[in-house]
Backbone as CSV, one residue per row, in Angstrom:
resi,resn,N_x,N_y,N_z,CA_x,CA_y,CA_z,C_x,C_y,C_z
1,UNK,-17.497,25.868,-11.996,-18.725,26.258,-11.284,-18.557,27.625,-10.634
2,UNK,-19.491,28.500,-10.914,-19.448,29.811,-10.285,-20.138,29.768,-8.931
3,UNK,-19.968,30.833,-8.157,-20.557,30.908,-6.818,-22.083,30.927,-6.914
4,UNK,-22.615,31.634,-7.911,-24.072,31.753,-8.067,-24.711,30.398,-8.311
5,UNK,-24.124,29.610,-9.211,-24.701,28.291,-9.513,-24.597,27.375,-8.302
6,UNK,-23.494,27.459,-7.580,-23.309,26.654,-6.369,-24.365,26.997,-5.337
7,UNK,-24.605,28.301,-5.169,-25.633,28.767,-4.235,-26.995,28.217,-4.629
8,UNK,-27.316,28.295,-5.920,-28.616,27.829,-6.406,-28.788,26.341,-6.148
9,UNK,-27.746,25.564,-6.419,-27.800,24.116,-6.202,-28.025,23.812,-4.720
10,UNK,-27.302,24.513,-3.835,-27.466,24.309,-2.395,-28.878,24.646,-1.952
11,UNK,-29.424,25.747,-2.458,-30.787,26.163,-2.104,-31.783,25.097,-2.549
12,UNK,-31.621,24.613,-3.771,-32.538,23.593,-4.286,-32.468,22.322,-3.453
13,UNK,-31.257,21.903,-3.101,-31.076,20.696,-2.274,-31.758,20.844,-0.927
14,UNK,-31.493,21.955,-0.243,-32.048,22.157,1.096,-33.561,22.289,1.043
15,UNK,-34.081,23.019,0.052,-35.527,23.197,-0.046,-36.200,21.868,-0.330
16,UNK,-35.582,21.033,-1.171,-36.150,19.715,-1.473,-36.212,18.860,-0.213
17,UNK,-35.125,18.841,0.553,-35.082,18.078,1.800,-36.154,18.564,2.766
18,UNK,-36.253,19.896,2.917,-37.229,20.475,3.833,-38.647,20.113,3.432
19,UNK,-38.960,20.209,2.147,-40.321,19.921,1.691,-40.647,18.446,1.882
20,UNK,-39.691,17.565,1.606,-39.929,16.128,1.795,-40.204,15.807,3.267
21,UNK,-39.400,16.387,4.161,-39.592,16.151,5.595,-40.936,16.673,6.066
22,UNK,-41.307,17.852,5.593,-42.567,18.451,6.023,-43.774,17.724,5.458
23,UNK,-43.620,17.117,4.292,-44.719,16.312,3.736,-45.040,15.164,4.674
24,UNK,-43.990,14.546,5.217,-44.174,13.445,6.159,-44.821,13.937,7.454
25,UNK,-44.385,15.105,7.924,-44.878,15.642,9.200,-46.323,16.106,9.103
26,UNK,-46.544,17.149,8.313,-47.850,17.792,8.319,-48.046,18.591,7.029
27,UNK,-49.252,18.532,6.487,-49.530,19.226,5.227,-49.538,20.736,5.406
28,UNK,-50.046,21.219,6.546,-50.073,22.656,6.813,-48.661,23.220,6.921
29,UNK,-47.798,22.520,7.642,-46.405,22.937,7.759,-45.746,22.987,6.387
30,UNK,-46.073,22.019,5.540,-45.522,21.961,4.185,-45.896,23.207,3.395
31,UNK,-47.160,23.604,3.475,-47.615,24.796,2.756,-46.911,26.044,3.250
32,UNK,-46.763,26.163,4.580,-46.106,27.332,5.169,-44.653,27.417,4.709
33,UNK,-43.941,26.302,4.774,-42.530,26.307,4.371,-42.402,26.585,2.881
34,UNK,-43.339,26.064,2.095,-43.333,26.303,0.655,-43.391,27.797,0.369
35,UNK,-44.301,28.495,1.045,-44.459,29.936,0.859,-43.192,30.667,1.284
36,UNK,-42.646,30.303,2.450,-41.446,30.982,2.944,-40.259,30.726,2.036
37,UNK,-40.156,29.502,1.490,-39.065,29.164,0.580,-39.162,30.023,-0.675
38,UNK,-40.372,30.180,-1.211,-40.571,30.992,-2.416,-40.155,32.429,-2.137
39,UNK,-40.589,32.980,-0.995,-40.248,34.359,-0.625,-38.736,34.495,-0.472
40,UNK,-38.118,33.540,0.215,-36.676,33.552,0.447,-35.914,33.507,-0.873
41,UNK,-36.363,32.631,-1.757,-35.708,32.475,-3.054,-35.838,33.758,-3.879
42,UNK,-37.000,34.387,-3.825,-37.228,35.619,-4.593,-36.350,36.748,-4.070
43,UNK,-36.204,36.844,-2.747,-35.471,37.968,-2.165,-33.959,37.763,-2.271
44,UNK,-33.484,36.564,-1.918,-32.047,36.322,-1.880,-31.458,36.152,-3.276
45,UNK,-32.143,35.416,-4.123,-31.591,35.057,-5.435,-32.428,35.654,-6.555
46,UNK,-32.724,36.937,-6.438,-33.554,37.609,-7.434,-32.883,37.642,-8.806
47,UNK,-31.557,37.490,-8.835,-30.843,37.550,-10.110,-31.032,36.282,-10.944
48,UNK,-31.679,35.264,-10.388,-31.963,34.058,-11.169,-33.275,34.183,-11.943
49,UNK,-34.138,35.131,-11.547,-35.467,35.240,-12.148,-35.477,36.271,-13.267
């Protein structure tokens, strides 16, 4: 396993957990976190796209 794949797996795990928790809490919060996660993923891990 390379560092890049490990990073991607960790990001996917954390984002999944966050989205599941926010779905339970509030739909608006879920949408906001979804947008921020997409932005974060695009900026930090641009080499995956």
